N, C-alpha and C positions, 0 to 999 in steps of 0.2 A: 357708521352708515350715512349719517347726515353729511359729514365732510366729503365722503366719496360722491354722494349724489349732487351736492351743491358745487363743489370745486373740482370734481373729477380727480381727486387725489386719494391715493391709498396710503394711509399712514398707520404704521404698526404702533401699538401702544401696550403698555403693561398696566393692568388695573390690580391694585392691592387692596385687600380688605383692611378694615381698621385693626383687626386682630393680628394680621400678618405684619402690618407696619409697626405695631406695638412690640411684636417679637423681635423685629429687626433693630429697633431702638434699644431694646433691652440687651441685645447682644453686642452693642457698640463697645469698643475698648474703654476701660475706665479712664476718665480724664478727657473724653471726647468733647470737643467744643469748649474746653475750659480756658484756652489761651486766645484772647482777642486778636493777637498779632499773627496767629497761624491760620492757614486755610484748611478746612476739613472737607473732604470729598467722599461721596458715596456713589458707587458705580452700580447701575441697574442694567442687567443684560436682558435684551428682548428675545424671546423664543423665535426660532429654534436654537439660538446660541445659548450655551451654558458654560459654566466655569471650567468643566472638564475639557471642553473643546478648546477653550482659550489656552489652558495649560498645555494641552497636547500640541498646540500650534507654536507657542513661544517658548515652551520648555519650563521646567520647574524654576521658581524664583530662588536664586542663590545670591543674596546681597553680599557685597564686599564689606564685611563686618568692620574691618579696621577703618575704612573710610567713613562708615557711618558713625563710629565712635568719635573719630577726630572732628567730624562735622557737627556733633551734637553738643549743645551747651549743657553741661551737667550742673548748672546752678538755676534756681536755688536748691539747696540740699533737701529741704523739707517737702518739695513738690512730689506728689505721688506719681507723676509722670516719670520721674527719674527711676523709681523702683520698677515701674512697668517696662521701661526701656532696658534696664539692667537684666530683668528677667527674660525679655525677648532676646537680648544678646546671648544670655546663658543658654537658652533653648536652641538658638541657632548654632552655637558652638557644640552643644551636645549632639545635635543632628549630624554635625561634621566630625564627631568623635574627637574633638579637641577638648579633652576633659578638664585640664588645668584651667584653661581660659573660661570654660563654662562655670566651673566651681567658683572662680574669682568673681564673676558677675552675679551669681546667685547670692554670694556672701555680701556683696555691695548692695544688692536689692534689699536684703534683710536688714542691713545696717541703716539704710534710708528709711525703711518702714518703721523701725523702732523709734525714729525721731519724730514721728507723726503724733499729733494730739488725739486723733481718732483711733484709739487703741483697739476698738472692736473691729474696725475695718482692717487695721494693720495685722491683727491676729489671724484673720482668715487668709490674708495674702501671704503671710509668713508660712502658714500651714501648707499652702499650695506650692510655695518655693521649696519647702522641706521635702515635699513629694517629688519635685523635679530632681532634687539632690539625691533622693533615694534611688530614682531611676538611673542617675549618673553612676552611683556606686554599684548598682546592680549590673550595669553594662560592663563594669570592670571586675565583676565577680568578687567585690568587696562586701560580702554578705553581712558582716557585723555592722559596718557603717550604714549599709542600706537599711537594715532592720531598725536601727536607731532613728534614722531620718523619717522612715515611713510611719513608725509607731508614734513619733512626736507629731508628725503631720496629722495623723488620724485623731490624736487626743486634742490638739489645738483646734482643728476644724470643727469637731463635734461640740466644743465649748463656745465657738464664736457665734455671734448673732446673725452673721451674713453667710448662710449656707446655700450653696448651689448644688443640687443633688447630682448633676452630671460631674462636677468636680470631685465630689465625695466618692462617686463611683470609680473615678480614675484612681483615687488613692487605694480603694479596695482592689482594683486591678493590679496595681504595682505590688501590693501586699501578696496577692495570689501568685504573681510571677516570682516573687522572692521565695515563697514556699515551694513552688514548682521546681525552681532551679536547685533547691536544696533537697529535692526528692521527697518532700512532705506533701504528697499529692492530695490527701484528704483535707488537709488544712488549706491547700490551694483552692480546692473546690469550694470550701466554705466561704473563702474570701471572694471568689468570683461570683458566687451566688448572692452574697451580700451586696455586691456591686449591682447585680441585676435587680434585686429588690429595691435598691435606692433609685435606679432609673425608672422603675415602674411608678414611683411617686410623682414623676413629672407628667405621666399620662401621654408620653411621646415615645414610648419604647420602640415602636416599629419605625420611627423616623430617624433614629439615632444609630450611626454605625457602631458606636461603642457597645450597643446591645449585642450585635452580631459578633463582635470581637470577644465579648465575655462568654457567649455561648461556645465559640470556637475554643477558647481557653479551657472551659469546663470539659469539653469533649477531649481535648488533648491530655488533660490530667486523668480522665477516665481511661484513656488509651494506655497510659502508663500503668494503670491498675489492672489492665487486661479485661476491662468490662466492655466488651465489644458492642453490645446492643445499646448501652447508654452512650458510648462514643458516637455511634452512627446517628442516634437520635439528636444529639446536640449539634453535630456537624450539619445534619439536614436542616435543623432550625436556623442555624447560622447562615447557611446558604440561602434559605428563603428570605431572610431579612436583608442580607447583602444584595440579593437580586432585586428586591423591592426598591431599595434605595438607589443602587447604581445602574440598574437595568443591564444593558449589554456591555457597559464600560468595565470590563473585568480586569483591566491593567491595574486597577487600584487594589485588587485583592489577589494578586498573583500567588503570594505565599500560601494563602488559604486554599486556593484552587489546587496547588501541588499536593498539599497534605490531604485534601478532600479526595482527589483522584487516587492517591495511594490507598486510602481507606476503601473507596468504592471497588477498587480492583481486587480487594480481598473478600468482597461480599458478593461476588458473581454479578456485579453491575459493570461489566467490562466496557460496554459501548459508551456509557456515560464517562467512565474513567478516561477512555481513549479520547473522547470529545474534549474534555477539559485539558488533558495533556497537550493536545493539538492547539487549543486556544492559547495556552501559556507559551508554547513555542512561537506562535505567531506574534504574540506580544513582545517576548524577549528578543526576537530577531529584529524588531523595529524600535528598540529602546536602548538605553545606555546601561542596562542591567549587567551584572557580572556574567561573563561568558561561562564561568564555572557552574552557575545556576542553570544555564541553558544546556550545558553538557550533561548535567545530572538529570534533567527532565528528559532529554533525548534517550539516555540510557534506560530510564524507567519506562518510557513509552516503547522502546524497541524490545525490551524484555517481555513486556505485556503482549505486544503484537505477535512475537514469535511463539510465546506460550499458547496463544489462541489461534495459531496457524494463519495469521493475516500477513502472508509473506510479501504481497505486492506493496502494501503500505510500509512494512518493515524495511524492505529494500530501499525505498525512497528516504526514510529517516536515518537509516544506517549510513547512507552516502553522505548525508549532512553531517552526521556525527564524525565519520572518518575524515571528511574534508577539514572540519574544524580542528580535530586532533592533530592532523598532519601539519596544519598551519601553525598551531600554537605550541605543540610539544615536539614536532619533528618525527621523522619516520622510524626512529629507534625507541620511541616512547613505549613503555610497558602498557600504558593506557590503551594502546591500539589492539592489544591482544583480545579483549572481550568482544569489541565490535567486529573484528575480523572472524572470530570464531562464530559469532552470530550470523555473519554474512555467509560463511561456509555452510552453516546449518540450513539456511534458506536455499542455497544453490544445490546442495545435495538432494533436497526434496523436490525442487521445481525445475532445476537445470543440471541434471547429473553430469552431462558432458562438459559443462563449464564450471564444475565444482572447484571452489577455491581451496588450494592446499597451501598451508603455510608451516613454516618451522622457524625456530630461532636458534641462534648459537651465541653463547656467551663469550665475550672478549674482555677478560678481566672483570671489572665491575659492570661492564656495559654489554649490550646485546644488540643484535640487528635482526630484522625480519628478512626472510627470503620468500618472495611472493612468486607464485607460479600460476599463471593464467592470463589470457588476453583480457578477461573481464576485469581483473585486478588492475592491469596496466591502464585500462580505460578510466578507472576511478582516480588513480594517482596521477 
């Protein structure tokens, strides 16, 4: 106010409390500021701008890993920064599903850490990298290797003197995912709940997305056990925390919203399910997400709309589904059968004179549709 009154200037500023600043410093990467020849920068965003808006505008960061590797001086071998960078490269390759390269970097990171004199710090870092490797094997359905890595990670991390409860919770999450994929759902639930208990020790459980992810995982395991009430309870709790953290920025939790909408649609909470399906469709049509995911959501939404006789909405989204299938699969695709039958159902009820009739005839291994109606011609 003083600047505005004295200089007639309106300057936006961010004021951080001492505790907030201490939290930021604590979350800096290990090795931050350790090399006097390097420049270290911290970016502060002034509201109303936030990191989600920045990412949405410029797109997700996808570094050229090969160039980064060639440009990075990997000496001296004992520097902990080397291990950090190898782990970062491994995680980047893991995200890109380049598993061999990811594994190579994780192994190099462990080799570097074993050469450090600070064995306590090395032990905790090696444990976290073993957890990364466990996830790598899990993604390839190599359950035996995944179990060995995750169990070793858990044992090492619990013995280390430097324990971050959020990192420990991530290890429990991967252990739960391993059990879940092996259909040991009760063990999965136990592991996910241990992760939740670990996060609660930080007294920040409502600020951490991992809390919501673990609640979602627990609900998913209860779903496989056909415990419907518990499934809904945990999904509701997950949604509450996701919403507290991300607000209306639902593109971050698309997969959760799809599963949540499916669950709500079976619990007579149709309007909410329809709302979330529509939000997901809006997000997916403006992103680079797989078109197969979008087609799946369109099918789920259309089936729900028709079941509840919301024909006007269904007609709109069926047109989107049919147009996509014609473009991607061609007019002879068997995938068109279901949406055309759904369209016929709508027209029989609301526009009987324009009802869509279709038949197909097989030609060897293939078939083609014969469409009859001006309405159909207008779509195609």
